[in-house]
C-alpha positions in Angstrom: 56.2 -5.9 4.7 59.0 -3.7 3.5 61.8 -1.4 4.2 63.0 0.2 7.4 65.7 2.0 5.4 64.6 5.5 4.4 61.5 7.7 4.2 59.7 9.5 1.5 59.4 6.7 -1.1 56.8 7.7 -3.7 55.2 4.3 -4.3 52.0 4.2 -2.2 51.9 0.4 -2.2 55.1 0.3 -0.3 54.3 0.7 3.4 56.8 1.3 6.2 57.6 -1.6 8.5 55.9 -1.0 11.9 58.3 0.2 14.5 57.6 -2.8 16.7 58.7 -5.2 14.0 61.8 -3.1 13.2 62.7 -3.2 16.9 62.3 -7.0 17.0 64.6 -7.4 14.0 67.2 -5.0 15.5 67.1 -6.9 18.7 67.8 -10.1 16.8 70.8 -8.4 15.2 72.4 -8.2 18.6 72.9 -12.0 18.5 75.1 -11.6 15.5 78.8 -10.7 15.8 80.1 -8.3 13.0 77.3 -9.1 10.6 77.5 -8.3 6.9 74.7 -7.1 4.7 73.6 -9.3 1.8 70.9 -8.9 -0.8 69.2 -12.0 -2.3 66.8 -12.3 -5.2 63.9 -14.8 -5.0 61.9 -16.1 -7.9 59.3 -18.8 -8.5 57.2 -19.8 -11.6 55.9 -23.2 -10.6 53.4 -24.3 -8.0 52.1 -21.9 -5.4 54.5 -19.2 -6.1 53.7 -16.8 -3.3 53.7 -19.6 -0.7 57.0 -20.8 -2.0 58.6 -17.3 -1.7 57.3 -16.9 1.8 58.6 -20.3 2.7 62.1 -19.2 1.4 62.0 -16.0 3.5 61.1 -18.0 6.6 63.8 -20.6 5.9 66.4 -17.9 5.5 65.3 -16.4 8.8 65.6 -19.8 10.5 69.2 -20.1 9.4 71.8 -19.7 12.2 73.8 -16.5 11.6 71.1 -14.9 9.3 68.6 -12.2 10.1 66.1 -11.0 7.5 66.0 -7.2 7.7 63.6 -6.4 4.9 61.4 -8.0 2.2 60.5 -6.1 -0.9 57.1 -5.9 -2.6 56.2 -8.7 -5.0 56.6 -8.4 -8.8 55.3 -10.6 -11.6 57.7 -10.9 -14.5 58.0 -12.7 -17.8 60.6 -15.4 -17.8 64.1 -14.3 -18.7 66.0 -15.8 -21.8 63.1 -17.9 -23.2 60.5 -17.6 -25.9 57.5 -15.5 -24.7 54.6 -17.7 -23.5 56.8 -20.9 -23.2 56.8 -20.8 -19.4 54.5 -19.4 -16.6 55.3 -16.0 -15.3 57.5 -15.5 -12.2 56.8 -13.9 -8.9 60.0 -12.1 -7.8 61.1 -10.3 -4.7 64.3 -9.2 -3.0 65.4 -9.9 0.6 67.9 -7.9 2.6 69.8 -9.9 5.2 72.3 -9.3 8.0 74.5 -12.4 8.2 77.7 -13.7 9.8 78.0 -16.5 7.3 80.7 -16.1 4.7 79.5 -15.9 1.1 80.3 -19.5 0.4 78.2 -20.7 3.3 75.4 -18.3 2.4 75.4 -19.9 -1.1 75.2 -23.4 0.4 72.2 -22.3 2.5 70.5 -20.7 -0.5 70.9 -23.8 -2.6 69.7 -26.0 0.3 66.5 -23.8 0.5 66.0 -24.2 -3.2 66.3 -28.0 -2.9 63.9 -28.0 0.0 61.3 -26.6 -2.5 62.2 -29.2 -5.1 64.3 -27.0 -7.4 65.4 -29.0 -10.5 68.4 -27.9 -12.5 67.8 -29.8 -15.7 68.2 -26.8 -18.1 69.5 -23.2 -18.1 66.6 -20.7 -17.9 64.2 -23.6 -17.2 61.1 -23.2 -15.1 61.7 -23.6 -11.3 59.8 -23.9 -8.1 62.3 -21.6 -6.5 65.4 -19.6 -7.5 67.5 -18.0 -4.7 70.4 -15.8 -6.0 72.9 -13.8 -4.0 72.9 -10.4 -5.6 75.5 -8.8 -3.4 77.4 -9.4 -0.2 78.7 -6.3 1.6 81.2 -4.7 -0.9 82.7 -8.0 -2.0 83.6 -8.4 -5.6 84.7 -11.8 -6.8 85.1 -13.6 -10.2 84.8 -17.0 -8.6 82.8 -19.0 -11.1 80.9 -20.8 -8.3 79.8 -17.5 -6.8 80.4 -14.3 -8.8 79.9 -11.2 -6.7 78.0 -9.1 -7.3 75.6 -11.2 -9.4 76.9 -10.7 -13.0 73.5 -10.0 -14.5 71.8 -8.1 -11.7 72.5 -4.7 -13.2 70.5 -5.7 -16.3 67.5 -7.2 -14.6 64.5 -5.0 -13.7 63.0 -7.9 -11.7 66.0 -7.5 -9.4 66.5 -3.8 -9.5 62.9 -2.7 -9.1 62.1 -4.6 -5.9 65.6 -3.7 -4.5 65.0 -0.1 -5.2 61.6 -0.3 -3.5 63.1 -1.7 -0.3 66.2 0.5 -0.3 66.1 3.5 -2.7 69.7 4.5 -1.8 71.1 1.0 -2.5 74.4 0.6 -4.4 75.4 -2.4 -6.5 79.2 -2.9 -6.0 81.1 -2.1 -9.1 78.0 -0.9 -11.0 76.7 2.1 -9.1 73.4 3.3 -7.7 70.5 0.9 -8.1 68.2 3.9 -9.0 70.5 4.8 -11.9 70.8 1.2 -13.1 67.0 0.8 -13.0 66.5 3.9 -15.1 68.7 2.4 -17.8 66.8 -0.9 -18.2 63.4 -1.7 -19.6 60.6 -2.6 -17.2 58.6 -4.3 -19.9 57.2 -7.6 -18.5 58.0 -6.6 -14.9 54.8 -5.5 -13.0 54.2 -4.8 -9.3 51.6 -7.0 -7.7 50.1 -4.8 -5.0 47.6 -7.5 -4.2 50.3 -9.8 -3.0 52.6 -9.4 0.0 55.4 -11.2 1.7 55.8 -10.7 5.4 58.9 -10.3 7.6 59.3 -13.4 9.8 58.2 -12.8 13.4 
């Protein structure tokens, strides 16, 4: 299930969210006071990858103060920063949220969701059951080493930019510019859409 944001996207595998689902999500928004928009990147390359990503989407929706607004198509990508063939490939997706949680609390929740799916942090760029990264939070920019906003490498990563562009073609990455322009400037090698796989919006 994907984007309620704009019409006319050229990818035939990206279908509009049914109006009934959009209405349910909008109704849920009314329970949030002054929500902010956040974009999260999900990835998994161990275990049942699709089931794990769906579980992460559902867990985020179950978080008080969070409403999942849109879920991108699924992409399969080669692992970043490691020797080719040394790890299984990832499934990646992007989730757009409305949230009343401050960035620090959203980070705590993201890490709790990772831990619920047995994320192990033994090595940088190591394989993982689940990776949940905050890509952007409203227009916030921060150099805090615990949570740098926007994500310091998002503008270089097709596995973030491509699904984000699918779900919101007019998106902007704070401090970097239009996602469409950033995507045109990076290679998509090793980043492939999986039209046979789908994540659903929580009901």
